[in-house]
N, C-alpha and C positions, 0 to 999 in steps of 0.2 A: 527634413524630407522635401524632395523636389515637388513643386506644385503640380498636381495631376490635372488631367483633362477629363471632361465629362461629355459623353454622347447619350442623350436621353431621348429614346424613340417611343412615341405613342402611336399605336395603330387603332384607327377608329372602327368600332363595332366588330371586333374580332372575339369570337367565343372560344373558350379554352379547348373544347373537344374538336376544333378544326385543326389542331396541331397535335401530332403524335407526342405522347409523353407529357401532355399538359393536363393531367388529371385522370380520373378513372373512366370517364365516359369518352370513348374514342370512336363514336359512331361515324364521324365525318373524316377523321384523320386517315392519312395514307393514300387518299384518292388522287392527290396531286403531289408531285415532288416538291419538297421544301428543304433542299440541301443546306441552305444558309441558316434557317432556323435550327436544323439538326446540328449543324456545325457549331453554331453559337451555344446551343444547349450542352454539347459535349465539353465546351470550354468554360461553362458557367455553372451557377447554382440556379436550379429551377424550382419555383414555388408552385406546387401542384394544386393547392387549395387556396388560391388567391381570388379575392372578390372585390369588385368595386363597391363602395359604400352607398352609391346612389346612381340613378339614371335620370334623365338622358344626358346628352353631351355636355351642356354648360355646367350643370351641377356636378357631374362626374369629374370634369376637369377642375372645377373649383376645389373639390375635395382633394384631388390628386396633387394639385399645386400648392395648396395651403396646409395640407395635413390635418384638415378639420372635418368633422362630421357635418352634414348639412344642418343639423340642429344648432350648430355654432356659427357657420359662415353665412347661412340663410340665403345663399344664392340658389334657391331650391327648384328653379325651373329655367328653361331657356328664356332669356330676357329679364330675369330677376337680377338686379345689380349685386355685385360683390363689394361690400363696404370697403372703403379705402384703407381703413386702419388694419386690415388683415395682412399679415406677412405672407409672402409667397416664396416659393423656392427661388425665384429670380431676385426679389428684393433682398432676400437673405444672402444669396450667393455674391451679391455686390459687396457685402461686408468682408468677403474673403478676397476681394480684388478682381473678381470676374465680371465681365460684361456678358450677361446671358443673351445669347442670340437665338431668335425664333425663326425657324424655317417651317412655316405653316400657319397654325392658328391655335388659339386657346379657348375660343368661344366664351369670352369673358365680357359680361355686361358691366360697364364702368359705373362707379358711384355717381349718381346725378348731382350730389352736393358739391362735386368738384368741377362742374361745368355749367356754362350758361345753357338754358333750355334749348337754344337754337344751335348749339354746338353739334357738328356732325357725329361726334363720338356717341351721342345719344340717339342716333337714328337707326341703330341696329344692335343686335346682341353679339355679333361675331367680332368683338374687339379683342385687344391684347391685354393680358394680365400684367399687373404692375411689376415693373422691374425688367421686363424683356425689351430687347430691341428687335423689331420686326424686320428681318432681312428679306425673306421671301413671303409674299402674301398669297395664301392659298385658301381663302375663305370660300365655303360652299355656296352660300346664297348671295353674299356681297362681293364675291371675288371678281376681280378685273384682270389680274396679271396673267393667269393661264389662258382665259378666253382671248385676251389680246394677242398672246403668243400664237394661238391657233389661227386667228384672223391673219396674222402676219405670214403664216404658212399657207394661206389660201383656203382655209376651211370656211364653210358657210355657217357662221355662228349667228343665231338670231335669238332674241328674247322670246319668252312664252307667248303664244297666240291663243289657239284654241285648246292648248294643253297646259298642264301645270309646270312642265319642264321646258327649259331652253332646248333649241334644236340640237345642240351638241350631245344630248343624251338620247337621241333617237337612233336605234340600230339601223343598219343598212342591209336590206334584203339583197342577196346576190342577183336575183332576177328583176330587181326594181319594183317588186310588188310590196304587199303589206309585210313589214318586218316582224320577225319573231324575237322573243326576248333573248334567244341564243344566237341571234345574228350579231356580227361584229359592230363595234362603234365606227363612226365616220372617220375617226382619227386613227393613225397607226400606233402601234405599241411604243414607237420611239417618240411620239408626241403626246402620250397620255399624261394625265395629271401626276401619276406616280413617277413616271420617267422625268417629267419636267422638274418636279420638286427635287429629285435626286441630283439631276444635272446642276441645278442652281446651287444646291447645297455644296456639292463638290467644288464648284467654281469659287464660291465665297470662302470655303475653308482652305483652299489650296494656298492662300496667302497667310494662313495662320499656323502653318505646320510647326514652326519653331517657337511658339509661345503658348502659354496656358490658355485654354478656351473652354467654354461651356455652351454646347449646342443642343437645343431642343428641336427635334425633327418630328413632325406630326403628319402621318399619312392618312388621307381621307378614306382610302379604300381599305376594307371592302364595304364601306358605308354605301347605302343606296344613293342615287338610282342604280339598280343592278344592270350594269352594262360593262362589257369588257372588250378591249381591242383584240384583234387576231394576233397570236393564236390562242390567247387565254380564254376566248369565248367558247372554244371547242376542246379545251384541254381535258375536260371531264365529260364523260358520256352520262346524260341524265339517268339512264337506266342503271348505272352503277352506283348511284347515290342513295344512301339510306334515306328512306322517306321519313317525314316528320312524325313524331308521336302525337296522335290526335286526341288520345284520352285526356280528359280534364276533370278536375273536381267539380262537384255540384255546389256552386257558390254564387252569390249575387255579383261578385266581381266579374265573373265570366259574362253574365248577362249585360252588365254595364259596358264591358270592353267592346262587345259586338253590337251595341245598341245603335250605332251609326257607322257608316263606311268611314274608313280611316286609311292613312298611308297611301294616298293617291300617287305619291312620287316614288313608290316602290320600284316601278319600272315603267317605261314608256307605254302609255295606253291603258294602264291599270286603273280600274274604276273605284278602288278602295274597298271592295268587298272581300275582306280577308277570309271570311267564313266560306265564301263561295269559290275560292281558288281551288282548282282540282289538284289531285295528287300529282298528276302528270306535269302541270304547270309548276307546282312546288318543287318538283325534282329538277326542272329546268333552271329555276331561279337558284336553287342550292348549288347546281353545277357552276353557274356564273359566279356565285359567291366564292367557291373554292378556286376558280380560275383567277379571281382578283387577288386571293391570298397568295397564289403562286407568283403573280406579278410583283406583289410587295416583297416576297421572298427574294426574287431576283435582284431587286434594287437595294434591299437590305444587304445583300451580298456585296454589292458595289461599295457601300459604305465600309463594310468590314475589310474588303480587299484594299481600299484606300488607306485604312489604318495600318494594315500590314505592310503595304508597299512603301509607306512614308516612315516606317519605324515607330509609329505612335501607339501600336497595340499594347506595348509593355507599360505605358503610363496613362492609359485611357480607361476610365470606368464606363462600361456599356450597360445601359439599362433599357430593356425592351418590354413593353407591356401594352395593354389595351385600355381605353377609357371605360368601355362597357362591352357587353356582349350583344347578341342578336337572337331573337326567338326563332327565326328562320322556319316558321310554319309549325313549330311545336304547339300543340293545343289550338292550331289554326291561327296563332298569333304571329305577327311580323313586327319587327322593330324591337325596341327595348323598354317601352312603357309597360312594364309588367312586374310581377312579384316572384317570378319563377327563375330557377337556376340558370338557364341559358343566357338570360339578360345580365347576370351579375358575375358569373364565373369567367374570369379572363386569365390569360397567361401572364406570367412575370418571370423574366430571365435576367440575371445579373452576372456580368463577367467582371470580376475584380482582378486586375493584374497583380495586385499585392498578395493575393491568396490563391495561387495557381493550384495548390494541393486540393482545394475544394471543387475543382473542375469536375463536372458531371454529377454533382450531388443533387438529389431530389429531396426537397423539404415538403413533408406532408402536413405540417402544422398549418392552422388556419391563419392566413395573413389578409390584410386589408389594403386598399389603395392609399389610405392615409399613412401607411408605413413607408411609402416610397420617398417622399420628400425628406423626412428625418434621416433616412439612410444615406441619401446623396449628400445632405448637408454635413453629416458626421464624416463622410469620406473626404470632403474638401476642408475639413478641419474646424467646422463650426459646431456649436451646441444648439440643437433645435430649440426654438422658443417654447417655453413651458405651456403655452396655450395649445400647441399642436396635440391632436388626439392620437396620432400614430406613434409607433415605436421603431427605432432603428433595427434593421434586419442584419446588422453587422455580425452578431454572434453566429447566425446561421451561415453567413457568407465566409466567415473565418473557419468553418468546419466544426464548430461546437454546437452547443444547445443552450437554452436559457429558459427561465420561467416565462410562460407565454399564455396568451388568452386561449380559451377553448371554444370561442364562438365568434362569428362575424356579426357585426351590427350594421344593418342597412336601412335606408329610408327611401321613400318615393313620395313626391307631391303630385297629386292628381287634379289640381285645380288651376284656375286662371282668374286674376283679379277683375278683369273686364268682360271676358267672353266665357261664360260658364262652360265647362267641359262636359263631355258625355257622362263622366262619372258624377259630377255635381248634379246634373239634370236627372240622372237615373236614381241617385240616392237622395236627392233633395237636400244637399249640403252646401254650406257656404265655403268660401275659399280657405278658411282657417280650419275647417273640419275634414276636408277631403284629402286625406293623406294616409300613409301606412308606414309602419316600422316592422323590421324583420330581424329576428335573432336566429342565427343558423349555427347549430353545433354540428359535430361530426355525424350524429345520427338524427337528431330532432331539428326540425325547422318550424318556427312559430311566426305567423304573420298577424300583427294586430292592426286592425283598421280603426280609424277615428270615426266619430259621428254615429256610433251605434251599429255599424256594419259588423256582422259576426266575424270571428277570427278564423284562421286556418292553422292546421297542425299536420305536418307530414313526417312519416318515418322514412328517412332517406335510405336506410339499409334495406328495408322490405319493399319500399316504393320509391326508387331513385327518380322516376319520371314525374313524381308529384301528381298522381292521379286521384288519390283518395284522401279527402279531408277528414281527419280524425278528431277535430276540435269539438264536435258535438257529441262524441262518443263518451259516455260516462266513465268507461273504463280508462280513459286517458285524461280525466279531469285533473288528476294530480300533476301530470306533465304540463298541462296548460297553465296551471297555477304556478308551477316552478319556473317555467320559461317566462311568464309574464313578470314575475318578481325579478328575475334575472335581467330582463330587458330594462325594467325600471331602475335597477341598480346601476346599469351601464349609463343610462341617461343622467342619473343623479351624480355619478362619479365624474362624468365627462362634461357637465355643463360648463359653459364658457368660463375659462380660468385665466384669461389674459391678465387680469389684475388681482386675482384672488390670492396670489402668493405674497402680496405686499401687506404689511401691517404698519401703518403710519402712527407714530406716537406709541403709547403704551398699549 
């Protein structure tokens, strides 16, 4: 069989219900045109109940790229190193003769045992996962390439002064006054980070049309700061946007979450008071979020058009997913540091040219982000390492079915080793106790907190917005016990098995 090509696209902070057809909750979908997502979905297999196994960015991508649960790779927060011995999708793909090319970022903190303490690789967490060749650098906090491009075009790009964000994230008011979040960016749509990344990707890939390649393209949008260039800043009228669901369970986690202002980089001028953000302001930010998705859609279409125009669509596996979701004001929360559905439910679309008859199929089985790497590795002819926790989705992509898990297993770390977080301070816990694990079935969702913090239980059929915690209700004690045991079974079955398959001697 001729060696195939791989286009692996990851979109940062895109929640499933922002795209039509990506699950049962479509509260945000359909407000902006997404013709290229729709086109790709019609040609692909869509996984409607797909979940990242952890948040935020660094841990989510570590799991996505290693096929491991956080309990095994232990890169559990932004800035926590990923041990060098873990296989990644890139290090494995090299065994099949590919040079995995990175257009964007992986937010991987390198293993400090591999570097001198003064090595610049250890000066930030936005580094490159093992095995990739970084072709286009698009790091959010450490990035230099795109800002340098803007400066070359004459834009006034300055570092933060009295605000937490660089000047390039300040919207421009048409009258020169105080800008609103819905005002456009200083840069044009042709010069945006999304456009720049796509331009550079197409330039680099144009010289590789006639050879096998593996390209990992990562779009930062719709990740905050929420700012969009014209016309995407006004593509959605805030009054048309479904408002956030504010109802929340009565639980200490909610008190801890709002104990201090957070997410000051949400948009220019935001003071971090998520609980105090008005519904009007929330609608405006949601409108910008959807506009940024429309912008990503346009440039995703450029990549797909290039594959068609160069005759590569028929031998290129296309995988499009998100690293994690976004609360987007639900329960007054913003960002992804949460235990609720919008932070974990993400789209997954896979177009396999070898299985065109499965085009348009929608899979409702529960899948996890750790399944993506084993799927791609199997497609390029490799056997995924036994340590990987995920399973190949090939049976679904080929149009069949298979014995499959009935629950997603997710984790979140809420601590910091040097600067105690609001959760540690509120709960009085150390860094090893301040975390949570989640087991999510089709109906029931169980959240177990470490350190004696009480659990949560939700009936997702009766209460899809997770507003009522049933864990303390004696009528549901049996369900709590069952799900707790099931979660423990998953952890025991999937504990690090990199070497457990070996038996030396008798």
